[in-house]
C-alpha angles and dihedrals in degrees: 000000000000114000089243093055092047093051097043099081091051097053101084091053092044088055090049092052093044091052093047095054095041100037101231143068091235097051094041094050088047089059091052092045089055089052091053092048089053092051093048090053095036111024089170090065088097132040111225089198090066131057100304095186093061092047093052093048089049090055091052089049092051093047091051091051092052092047090047091053092050091046091050092052091051092044090053088066093050128085097216122070116222120233094245091051090053089055095042090061088062100039115035111229094238091056091052091048092050091051093047094046092052103032101036107020096039102233121149119243089256094052092042087055091054088056099047096032100250135114122251094261093053089048090054088050092051091049090051089049091052094044093052090052092049089056088057097049124110111274121241138220103235134198116203118207106191130133098197106087095208094049091045090052091048092050092046091052093048091047094048092046087056088057097252124133119242106214097181148342117223127190103183138042095256094046090050093053093043092050093047091051091047100046107025095215125207093221135018126210109197137186117214100227117048134200094261090052088253124132122263088208089058090049093051092046089057090048092053093054086073106020131048103217136143115248135203116198121209119204143148091227110047093161087071089065098039103066094119093223100100142023105298141173115276092212128050136163123205120226125265095042135176124234090246089055093054091045091052094047092049092048092048093051091050089046090066098035112101095209092065096058114101115237 
């Protein structure tokens, strides 16, 4: 199989990971673009006979480390501290990456360690470190947009267990917009397909015309939203998800959201 064909199925998930660790579609896609540029110039940088997925995530990890170092050097010359830098001083980047790799991307501790260059015990320690910091983060007021009652109840329970406040649960486009306008949430968790056969994406787009709020989309088909050829959400969850996955995604969104940083 040609290298391009072997890589193609992994690209949507590499974009998801890149966006999660960097905080935006643009930055995350740039990490993946750099990976592709490297492979075009040096196709022998990966071994298709070995675990290609681990090698690709390792390349994104390495690229992110290089970008972070360059950004830190530039930031040191500035007078204003960026929001992500304020968060990064409280959660080391490696700890966040260990949590995302295991909770969101589904790697074992051993495989996550192969990506970030640590052994399994060290990865478990990093996960515990990130989790402890999550528990200390500012709590958010969350709107849930989900038309499946059982899933909505499950999300609500997880969100409340994390200490966040659920301000409303909407099942349709119109309900979602009305609840957002009424409660002014600090975070939105949105399904893609709603009860009135409308699009959760369209509902969120309408909400965002009046309210600046971070959004996590939840879908069984994330690859449909991670093509890289149009404006897309930076944060997605794949159904079915684990509580730890939702916990990690919420913490990462709040990590990059300016409104959650204490003065």
